[in-house]
C-alpha positions in Angstrom: 0.1 0.0 0.0 1.0 3.6 -0.8 0.9 5.9 1.8 0.8 9.9 1.0 3.4 11.9 2.9 3.5 15.8 2.7 7.1 17.4 2.9 7.3 21.4 3.0 10.6 22.3 1.3 11.4 26.2 0.3 7.6 27.0 1.0 6.3 24.5 -1.5 3.9 21.5 -0.2 5.1 18.1 -2.1 3.4 14.9 -1.8 5.7 11.7 -1.4 4.5 8.0 -1.6 5.8 5.5 0.8 5.1 1.8 0.6 4.1 0.0 3.8 3.8 -3.6 5.3 2.9 -5.0 8.3 6.1 -7.2 9.2 3.7 -9.3 11.5 0.4 -10.5 9.0 2.2 -8.9 6.0 -1.1 -6.7 5.3 -0.7 -3.4 3.5 -3.9 -1.7 5.0 -3.1 0.7 7.4 -3.6 4.5 9.0 -0.7 6.4 9.9 -0.1 8.2 13.0 2.5 11.4 13.9 3.8 10.6 17.5 5.7 12.8 19.6 8.7 12.3 21.7 7.9 13.1 25.3 9.7 11.1 27.6 12.8 14.1 26.9 10.4 16.5 25.8 12.0 17.0 22.6 8.6 16.8 20.7 9.9 15.9 17.5 7.2 13.8 15.5 7.6 10.6 14.1 5.4 8.5 11.9 3.9 5.4 12.6 1.7 2.8 11.0 -1.2 0.9 12.3 -2.1 -2.3 10.6 -5.7 -2.9 10.0 -5.3 -6.6 9.7 -3.4 -7.2 13.1 -3.6 -3.9 15.1 0.1 -3.8 15.3 1.9 -0.1 15.5 5.0 0.2 13.7 7.5 3.1 13.0 8.0 3.7 9.6 11.5 4.8 9.6 13.9 3.8 12.2 16.3 7.1 13.2 20.1 6.8 11.9 20.7 8.3 15.4 18.5 5.8 17.7 21.3 5.4 20.2 21.3 9.3 20.8 17.6 8.4 22.2 19.0 6.2 25.1 21.2 8.5 27.1 22.4 7.8 30.8 19.2 9.1 31.9 16.9 6.9 30.3 15.3 5.3 33.1 16.3 1.4 32.7 20.3 2.3 33.1 19.7 4.3 36.6 18.0 1.4 38.7 20.1 -1.2 40.3 20.0 -3.8 42.9 20.3 -2.9 46.6 22.5 -5.4 48.5 20.3 -4.5 51.7 17.2 -5.7 49.7 18.9 -9.7 49.4 16.7 -10.9 51.8 13.7 -9.1 51.4 13.6 -10.5 47.6 14.6 -13.9 48.8 11.3 -13.7 51.0 9.5 -13.4 47.7 10.8 -16.5 46.1 10.3 -18.5 49.3 6.9 -17.0 50.4 5.4 -15.0 47.8 1.9 -14.9 49.0 2.6 -13.7 52.4 5.1 -10.9 51.7 2.5 -9.6 49.1 0.1 -9.1 52.2 3.0 -6.4 53.4 4.3 -5.3 50.0 3.3 -6.1 46.2 7.0 -7.2 44.3 7.9 -5.3 41.1 5.8 -6.6 37.9 9.1 -7.5 36.8 9.9 -9.8 39.7 6.8 -11.5 40.3 6.7 -12.5 36.4 9.9 -14.3 37.1 8.2 -15.9 40.1 5.5 -17.3 38.2 8.0 -19.3 36.2 9.1 -21.3 39.2 12.6 -21.7 37.9 14.5 -24.2 39.6 17.3 -23.2 42.0 20.7 -22.7 39.8 18.5 -22.1 36.5 20.2 -20.6 33.7 18.4 -17.0 32.6 19.5 -14.3 30.4 17.8 -10.7 30.8 17.6 -9.2 27.0 17.6 -5.8 27.5 18.4 -5.6 31.0 19.2 -1.7 31.3 21.3 -1.4 34.4 21.2 -4.7 35.6 18.9 -4.5 38.7 16.5 -7.7 37.9 20.0 -9.6 37.1 21.2 -8.7 40.3 18.4 -9.9 42.6 18.0 -13.2 40.7 21.8 -13.8 41.0 21.5 -12.9 45.0 19.1 -15.8 45.0 20.8 -18.3 43.7 20.1 -18.2 39.8 22.6 -18.1 37.2 21.4 -15.1 35.7 23.1 -12.9 33.0 21.9 -9.8 31.2 22.5 -8.0 27.8 22.1 -4.9 26.7 23.4 -3.1 23.3 22.7 0.3 24.5 24.4 -0.2 28.0 27.2 2.6 27.8 31.1 1.7 28.9 32.4 -1.3 30.0 30.4 -3.8 31.8 29.7 -3.1 35.5 30.0 -6.7 36.7 30.7 -10.1 34.9 27.3 -10.7 34.5 26.3 -8.0 32.3 27.4 -7.1 28.8 26.9 -4.7 26.1 25.8 -7.2 23.2 23.5 -8.6 21.3 20.8 -11.6 21.7 23.0 -12.9 18.7 26.0 -13.0 20.6 24.2 -14.9 23.9 25.0 -18.8 24.1 22.7 -21.6 24.3 21.2 -23.5 26.5 19.1 -21.1 28.6 16.2 -22.4 31.1 14.6 -18.9 31.1 14.8 -15.9 28.2 13.0 -12.6 29.5 12.2 -9.7 27.8 11.0 -7.0 29.8 9.8 -4.3 28.2 13.1 -4.8 25.3 11.1 -6.7 22.2 9.2 -3.5 21.5 12.6 -1.8 20.8 13.7 -4.1 18.5 12.5 -5.0 14.6 11.8 -8.2 13.1 9.9 -9.5 16.3 9.8 -12.8 14.5 13.3 -13.7 13.8 14.0 -12.2 17.0 12.0 -14.9 18.9 13.2 -17.6 16.5 16.5 -17.0 17.7 15.7 -17.4 21.3 13.5 -20.3 20.6 17.3 -22.1 19.2 18.9 -20.6 22.6 16.5 -22.2 25.1 17.3 -25.6 26.7 14.9 -28.4 26.6 11.5 -27.4 28.2 12.9 -23.8 28.7 10.6 -20.9 28.9 10.8 -17.4 26.9 9.0 -14.6 29.2 7.9 -11.4 27.0 6.7 -8.5 28.9 5.2 -5.5 26.5 2.8 -3.1 26.4 -0.3 -4.0 24.7 -2.7 -1.7 22.7 -6.1 -1.9 24.4 -7.8 0.3 26.3 -5.4 2.9 27.0 -4.3 3.3 23.1 -7.9 3.8 22.3 -9.0 6.1 24.8 -5.5 8.2 24.8 -4.2 8.0 21.2 -1.1 9.3 20.2 -0.6 10.5 23.6 -0.6 7.2 25.2 2.6 7.2 27.4 3.9 3.4 25.9 4.0 4.4 22.5 7.4 6.3 23.5 8.3 7.1 20.2 11.2 6.7 18.9 12.5 4.0 21.4 9.3 1.9 20.9 9.6 0.3 17.1 6.6 -2.1 17.5 3.7 -1.9 19.7 1.7 -5.2 19.4 -1.9 -5.9 20.2 -3.0 -9.2 21.7 -3.7 -10.7 18.1 -0.5 -9.5 16.4 1.8 -10.7 19.6 0.0 -14.0 19.2 0.6 -14.5 15.7 4.1 -13.2 16.5 4.6 -15.9 18.7 3.1 -18.9 16.3 5.1 -17.7 13.6 8.2 -18.1 15.3 7.4 -21.6 16.8 6.0 -21.1 20.0 3.0 -21.6 21.9 1.3 -18.8 24.2 0.8 -20.8 27.6 -0.4 -17.9 29.8 -0.9 -14.2 29.8 -0.8 -12.3 33.1 -1.8 -8.4 32.4 0.3 -6.4 34.7 -0.4 -2.6 34.0 -0.3 0.1 36.4 -1.2 3.6 37.4 2.0 4.6 35.0 -0.5 4.5 31.8 -2.7 6.9 33.5 0.1 9.3 35.1 2.2 9.3 32.1 -0.4 9.5 29.4 -2.2 12.6 31.2 0.9 14.4 31.3 1.1 14.2 27.7 -2.3 15.4 27.2 -1.3 18.2 28.9 2.0 18.6 26.8 4.2 17.9 30.1 7.4 15.6 29.4 7.9 12.6 31.3 11.1 13.7 32.8 10.4 17.2 33.8 11.1 16.8 37.9 7.7 17.6 39.4 5.6 16.2 36.6 3.9 13.7 38.8 3.4 16.6 41.2 0.3 17.0 39.0 -1.4 14.6 40.7 -3.2 14.1 44.0 -2.7 11.0 46.4 -6.2 10.4 45.7 -5.8 10.7 41.9 -2.9 7.7 42.2 -5.6 6.0 44.2 -8.3 5.9 41.3 -5.4 5.1 38.6 -4.3 2.1 40.8 -7.5 0.9 41.2 -8.6 1.4 37.3 -5.6 -0.3 36.1 -6.3 -3.4 38.4 -9.9 -3.2 36.8 -8.3 -2.9 33.3 -6.1 -6.3 34.0 -9.1 -8.0 35.4 -10.8 -7.8 32.3 -7.3 -8.2 30.1 -7.4 -4.7 28.8 -4.4 -3.6 30.6 -1.9 -1.5 28.7 0.9 -4.4 29.3 1.4 -7.7 29.8 3.5 -11.0 30.7 3.4 -13.5 27.6 4.9 -17.1 29.0 6.4 -19.1 25.8 7.2 -22.4 25.3 8.9 -23.9 22.3 6.1 -25.8 20.2 7.8 -28.7 18.8 8.2 -32.0 19.7 11.4 -33.1 21.5 14.3 -33.8 19.5 13.2 -31.8 16.3 
């Protein structure tokens, strides 16, 4: 399908034709959207294409300088685990139901608890950022490693690497992507690569934004669009198709969205960047309680704006 773009140069409006095809379902029927970069408030606009076949949103042109949008201020690089929390996280694995009575654990750790990995399991965190979850899992006795191509400088530990998935070894019991798959193109090939690196009976855990209620309600102000860093934003339909094409079976889906979908999106509606130091002061404690309650309601209806997908190889053993 050819979409019309308009380019203003020298005061003249020129029409440009661009061919678009969905990388998931191959449909050429879709709608173009212009989405702003708002995390750091540059407000630069990027064209995205919404496939009418599977609903997947895809950036139309990946910026040549994409690495520049992952500065040291990017949130995932500034979060590291503290040693003093080791006992707390051990308790989550030992008595998770009791610990949740006192304080809910983070969504990423909770999603790993649901896998029930055996002690010493080999775990790879793809897109690990600052390595917080890797550090937690190692403190719990798991053989965990993290890779991230946007990690700056030398590795801060022997267990974190500035490298790509293709460079990782094989035989992993769990390969997990906590909000990193949306930063990659060719999602089918990414999952196929992961399938080839899993040990027999291994699990792939993928946590991603899902275009549901928040996308319908906020449109291009939905905070999880995160242009231009998020290259592919799935619907439930498009991700299930992606997993199947890669040779996986989706065994379970847990929606784990929280109040952030409302806080961030409401800020963008007000033209306030996410990284402004006083941004979240726009909302009262009562507002945040209401946001949390609505998030829980949407999760229960399977309409939260992010979810954890648990994938297993659907091939018979030996193939």
